[in-house]
C-alpha positions in Angstrom: 75.5 -82.1 -69.5 75.5 -78.9 -67.4 73.1 -78.4 -64.6 70.3 -76.2 -66.1 68.8 -75.3 -62.7 69.5 -75.9 -59.1 68.6 -79.5 -58.2 68.0 -80.6 -61.8 69.1 -84.1 -62.5 68.7 -84.4 -66.3 67.9 -82.5 -69.5 67.2 -83.3 -73.1 69.7 -82.5 -75.9 67.3 -80.6 -78.1 69.5 -79.3 -80.9 73.1 -79.1 -82.1 73.7 -75.8 -83.9 77.3 -76.6 -84.5 78.3 -79.5 -86.9 81.1 -81.9 -86.1 84.6 -80.8 -86.9 83.3 -77.2 -87.1 85.0 -74.3 -85.3 83.2 -71.9 -83.0 84.0 -68.7 -81.2 83.4 -67.6 -77.6 79.7 -67.1 -76.7 78.5 -69.2 -79.7 75.7 -71.5 -78.8 77.2 -75.0 -79.0 74.1 -77.0 -77.9 70.5 -76.3 -77.0 69.1 -78.3 -74.1 65.5 -78.6 -73.0 64.1 -78.8 -69.4 60.5 -79.2 -68.4 60.1 -75.4 -68.6 62.4 -73.9 -71.2 65.0 -74.4 -74.0 68.5 -73.2 -72.9 71.4 -72.3 -75.2 74.7 -73.5 -73.8 77.3 -71.0 -75.0 81.1 -71.6 -75.5 83.4 -70.2 -72.9 86.3 -69.9 -75.3 87.1 -70.4 -79.0 87.4 -74.1 -80.1 86.2 -76.8 -82.4 83.4 -79.4 -81.9 85.2 -82.7 -82.6 82.4 -85.1 -81.9 78.8 -85.2 -80.7 78.3 -88.0 -78.1 74.5 -88.0 -78.0 72.0 -87.3 -80.7 69.3 -84.7 -80.5 66.3 -85.9 -78.6 68.2 -87.8 -76.0 67.5 -87.2 -72.2 70.9 -87.2 -70.4 71.8 -87.1 -66.7 73.6 -84.0 -65.5 77.4 -84.6 -65.6 77.2 -87.1 -68.5 79.6 -86.3 -71.4 77.6 -85.1 -74.4 80.4 -83.7 -76.8 84.1 -83.7 -77.3 85.6 -80.2 -77.8 89.0 -79.3 -79.0 91.3 -76.3 -79.2 91.1 -74.1 -82.3 92.6 -75.9 -85.3 92.9 -79.2 -83.4 92.8 -82.1 -86.0 90.1 -84.7 -85.4 92.5 -87.7 -85.4 92.2 -90.7 -83.0 89.0 -89.5 -81.5 88.0 -93.0 -80.3 91.3 -93.4 -78.6 91.0 -90.0 -77.0 87.4 -90.9 -75.8 88.6 -94.2 -74.4 91.4 -92.4 -72.5 88.9 -90.0 -71.0 86.8 -92.9 -69.9 84.0 -92.4 -72.4 83.5 -95.8 -73.8 80.6 -95.6 -76.1 78.4 -92.7 -77.4 74.7 -93.0 -77.0 73.3 -94.3 -80.3 69.6 -93.8 -79.9 67.4 -91.5 -77.9 66.3 -93.2 -74.7 62.6 -93.7 -74.2 61.1 -92.6 -70.9 60.5 -96.2 -69.9 64.1 -97.2 -70.5 65.6 -94.1 -69.0 63.5 -94.3 -65.8 63.9 -98.0 -65.4 67.7 -97.7 -65.7 68.0 -94.6 -63.5 65.6 -95.8 -60.9 65.7 -99.6 -60.4 62.8 -101.1 -58.5 63.7 -101.6 -54.9 61.3 -104.4 -54.4 62.9 -107.9 -54.0 62.5 -110.3 -56.9 59.9 -113.0 -56.5 59.9 -116.4 -58.4 57.1 -116.6 -60.9 57.7 -120.1 -62.2 59.5 -123.3 -61.4 60.3 -125.8 -64.2 57.9 -123.9 -66.5 55.0 -124.1 -64.0 53.5 -121.0 -62.3 54.1 -120.7 -58.6 50.8 -120.3 -56.8 50.6 -117.3 -54.4 50.0 -118.0 -50.8 46.6 -117.0 -49.5 46.6 -113.4 -48.2 49.9 -112.5 -49.9 49.6 -109.1 -51.5 50.2 -108.9 -55.2 53.6 -107.3 -56.1 53.4 -103.9 -57.7 56.1 -103.0 -60.2 56.9 -99.2 -59.9 59.9 -97.0 -60.0 61.0 -95.3 -56.7 60.2 -91.9 -58.3 56.7 -93.1 -59.2 56.1 -94.4 -55.7 57.3 -91.1 -54.1 55.0 -89.0 -56.4 52.0 -91.2 -55.7 52.7 -91.0 -51.9 53.0 -87.2 -52.1 49.8 -87.0 -54.1 47.8 -89.2 -51.8 47.3 -91.9 -54.5 47.4 -95.7 -53.9 50.2 -97.0 -56.1 48.5 -100.3 -56.8 45.4 -98.4 -58.3 47.5 -96.7 -61.0 47.8 -98.5 -64.4 51.4 -98.8 -65.6 52.6 -98.3 -69.1 56.2 -99.5 -68.7 57.7 -102.9 -69.4 55.6 -105.7 -67.8 53.1 -103.1 -66.6 55.7 -101.2 -64.5 54.3 -97.9 -63.1 56.4 -94.9 -64.3 56.6 -91.3 -63.4 54.3 -90.3 -66.3 51.6 -92.7 -65.1 51.5 -91.1 -61.7 51.5 -87.6 -63.2 48.5 -88.5 -65.5 46.7 -90.1 -62.5 47.2 -86.9 -60.5 45.9 -84.8 -63.3 42.8 -87.0 -63.6 42.3 -86.8 -59.8 42.1 -83.0 -60.0 39.3 -83.0 -62.6 35.7 -82.9 -61.4 33.9 -86.3 -61.7 31.2 -86.1 -64.4 27.8 -87.6 -63.9 27.7 -91.1 -65.5 25.9 -91.1 -68.8 25.7 -93.8 -71.5 28.0 -93.0 -74.4 28.6 -94.9 -77.6 31.9 -96.6 -78.0 34.3 -94.4 -80.0 34.8 -95.6 -83.6 38.2 -95.8 -85.1 39.4 -92.6 -86.6 37.0 -90.2 -84.7 39.7 -88.8 -82.3 43.3 -87.8 -82.2 45.7 -88.3 -79.3 48.2 -85.4 -79.0 51.3 -86.5 -77.0 52.1 -84.5 -73.9 55.0 -82.1 -74.3 57.5 -81.8 -71.5 56.1 -78.3 -70.7 52.5 -79.7 -70.6 53.5 -82.4 -68.2 55.3 -80.0 -66.0 52.3 -77.6 -66.0 50.0 -80.5 -65.1 52.2 -81.7 -62.2 52.8 -78.3 -60.7 49.2 -77.1 -60.9 47.8 -80.3 -59.4 50.4 -80.0 -56.6 49.4 -76.3 -56.1 45.7 -77.1 -55.7 46.4 -80.0 -53.4 49.0 -78.3 -51.1 48.3 -74.5 -51.4 45.3 -73.2 -49.5 43.8 -70.8 -52.0 41.4 -67.9 -51.3 40.2 -65.2 -53.7 39.6 -61.5 -53.7 37.6 -59.8 -56.5 37.5 -56.2 -57.6 36.1 -54.1 -60.4 37.7 -50.8 -61.5 36.7 -48.0 -63.9 39.0 -48.1 -66.9 38.5 -44.7 -68.7 41.5 -43.1 -67.1 43.7 -46.1 -67.8 42.7 -46.1 -71.5 43.3 -42.4 -71.8 46.8 -42.6 -70.3 47.6 -45.5 -72.6 46.5 -43.5 -75.6 48.7 -40.6 -74.5 51.7 -42.9 -74.1 51.2 -44.5 -77.5 52.1 -41.5 -79.6 53.6 -42.0 -83.1 57.2 -43.1 -82.8 57.0 -44.2 -79.1 57.1 -47.8 -77.9 53.6 -49.4 -77.9 52.2 -49.8 -74.4 49.4 -52.3 -73.7 46.8 -52.3 -71.0 48.5 -55.4 -69.6 51.8 -53.5 -69.3 50.1 -50.9 -67.2 48.5 -53.6 -65.1 51.8 -55.3 -64.5 53.3 -52.0 -63.4 50.3 -51.3 -61.2 50.8 -54.8 -59.5 54.4 -53.9 -58.7 53.4 -50.5 -57.4 50.7 -52.1 -55.2 53.3 -54.6 -53.8 55.5 -51.7 -52.9 52.6 -50.0 -51.1 51.6 -53.2 -49.3 55.0 -55.0 -48.8 53.3 -57.8 -46.8 52.2 -59.1 -50.2 55.7 -59.3 -51.6 56.4 -62.7 -49.9 56.5 -66.4 -50.5 56.0 -69.3 -48.1 59.0 -71.6 -47.2 59.0 -74.4 -44.7 61.2 -72.4 -42.3 59.8 -68.8 -42.7 57.8 -66.3 -44.7 60.4 -64.8 -47.1 59.9 -61.1 -47.9 61.7 -59.5 -50.8 63.0 -56.0 -51.2 62.4 -55.7 -55.0 59.2 -56.6 -56.8 59.6 -59.3 -59.5 56.4 -60.0 -61.5 55.8 -63.1 -63.7 53.7 -62.6 -66.8 51.8 -65.6 -68.3 52.6 -66.2 -72.0 50.6 -68.8 -74.0 52.7 -70.9 -76.4 51.9 -73.9 -78.7 53.3 -76.3 -76.1 51.7 -74.7 -73.0 51.7 -71.8 -70.6 55.0 -70.3 -69.3 55.5 -67.4 -66.9 58.8 -65.5 -67.5 59.7 -63.1 -64.7 60.3 -59.4 -65.0 62.9 -58.2 -62.5 62.5 -55.1 -60.3 59.3 -53.9 -62.1 58.7 -51.4 -59.3 61.7 -49.4 -60.6 61.2 -50.0 -64.3 59.9 -47.2 -66.6 56.7 -48.3 -68.3 58.5 -48.4 -71.7 61.0 -50.9 -70.3 58.2 -53.0 -68.9 56.6 -53.2 -72.3 59.8 -54.0 -74.1 60.9 -56.7 -71.6 57.5 -58.3 -71.8 57.6 -58.4 -75.6 61.1 -59.9 -75.6 60.1 -62.6 -73.1 57.0 -63.4 -75.0 59.0 -63.8 -78.3 61.5 -66.0 -76.5 58.7 -68.1 -75.0 57.0 -68.7 -78.3 60.2 -69.6 -80.1 61.4 -71.9 -77.3 64.4 -69.7 -76.4 63.7 -68.8 -72.8 66.5 -69.4 -70.4 65.9 -71.2 -67.1 66.8 -68.0 -65.2 64.0 -66.2 -67.0 61.4 -68.5 -65.3 62.8 -68.4 -61.7 61.8 -66.1 -58.9 59.0 -63.6 -58.4 56.2 -63.5 -55.8 53.2 -62.7 -58.0 52.1 -63.5 -61.5 49.7 -61.7 -63.9 47.5 -63.7 -66.4 45.3 -61.9 -68.8 42.4 -63.3 -70.9 40.9 -60.0 -71.6 42.0 -60.0 -75.2 39.8 -63.0 -75.7 36.7 -61.2 -74.3 36.7 -63.1 -71.1 34.8 -61.2 -68.4 36.3 -62.8 -65.3 38.2 -65.9 -64.4 40.1 -67.4 -61.5 43.7 -68.7 -61.9 45.7 -71.3 -60.0 48.8 -70.1 -58.1 52.1 -71.1 -59.7 54.4 -72.2 -56.8 56.5 -70.8 -55.2 54.5 -67.6 -55.9 52.1 -66.5 -53.2 49.5 -64.9 -55.6 48.3 -64.6 -59.2 46.1 -61.8 -60.6 43.6 -62.7 -63.3 42.7 -59.8 -65.6 39.4 -59.7 -67.6 38.4 -57.7 -70.6 37.6 -54.0 -70.7 33.8 -53.9 -71.0 31.1 -51.2 -71.2 28.7 -51.6 -68.4 26.1 -49.6 -66.6 27.7 -47.6 -63.7 26.3 -45.1 -61.2 27.6 -41.5 -61.3 25.9 -38.9 -59.1 22.9 -41.2 -58.6 22.5 -41.5 -62.4 23.1 -44.7 -64.3 25.5 -44.1 -67.2 27.7 -46.3 -69.5 31.2 -46.8 -68.2 34.3 -48.8 -69.1 35.2 -51.4 -66.4 37.8 -54.2 -65.8 37.3 -57.1 -63.4 40.2 -58.6 -61.5 40.5 -61.7 -59.4 43.4 -62.2 -57.1 44.2 -65.8 -56.0 46.2 -65.8 -52.8 48.2 -68.4 -50.7 46.6 -68.2 -47.3 49.8 -69.5 -45.5 51.9 -66.3 -45.8 49.1 -63.8 -46.5 46.0 -63.0 -44.5 42.7 -61.9 -45.9 43.1 -58.3 -44.5 46.4 -57.9 -46.3 44.9 -59.1 -49.6 42.0 -56.8 -49.2 44.3 -53.8 -48.5 46.3 -54.7 -51.6 43.2 -55.0 -53.8 42.1 -51.5 -52.6 45.4 -50.0 -53.4 45.6 -51.8 -56.8 42.1 -50.7 -57.9 42.9 -47.1 -56.9 46.0 -47.2 -59.1 44.0 -48.5 -62.0 41.5 -45.7 -61.6 44.2 -43.1 -61.1 46.8 -44.3 -63.6 49.1 -41.3 -63.3 50.1 -42.9 -59.9 51.2 -46.0 -61.8 53.9 -44.0 -63.6 55.0 -42.0 -60.6 
């Protein structure tokens, strides 16, 4: 199993595009692996033949664990078991490991074993002795980081053992507002459906809870006239030319504003505020399994047609599960747009390690004042969520002023 990203310890074998005993050529996708964020195709570095798969699809495997036996082109598949034994691979994985089994095996409980019975009789606990809590080290660490008491989290593992997923769900529940108590009828069988969490959904929940708990958010709002933006978009979308969306122009305007206010093009690290020389912008894409934010590189130097094409390509890859890990890494700012759903205004949560995220509302016709006269005008509302650690309020306010000016004078976006 290759390391899909720096610091990754495991990944899931999602798909085997190549059958056993089948030849392949260089750059052919041999296996598709899945991380918490994306599916990644592992391509062949040279021509060869896939002699044997060592793990079935759906198995979570530690980085560095053998997952397949490859041979030279035309190599016959004889004595594979002897060859595997000679390589130290004793037994292929037969069944996909469950989360409980995988986590229990990879992270044994460090707590010392306690006797529970002698000669078939329960051993009474001494008065004042705290009850033992069964939890994996990873679950304990996540609970400690999230400020949760490990003994208050119900476990779903063997013998009530508390697993990583239990802590992640507890953190997600802790971030939700507590509703006022109200009498409700007990649910009847068949009146609901439980939809299992996808890996992407779990990752989103964990990261956003962590963001709200550890990142000091503040918000800057602004409204811009949109007539000029819509007119420029109409001129760009001539027959035969690539289709440009309002969101493409907004993404380009964000990059331009970051260039005008370089103090915004930063992220927070424990050692320093890191400022970047090029502007990489993440664009939120909704998929069936959750929200992902592929990153467009050097948007400040991209023609608007390239911004549109790159965004479309990333969106298609996201919806078909073909984003690469590198497509999701980097950037200092993200753009999320609910305007196409008619949403007037909303506030988004920063996706670490980004330092800001811009929420884009719908283009709406509203009363505006021109020369002391109220007239109808097209407007867009924006909300910028900012990490207060690397960015001060005055910097964010300057950025919003430059950004709104770009939206209202869109020729500057294309300059």
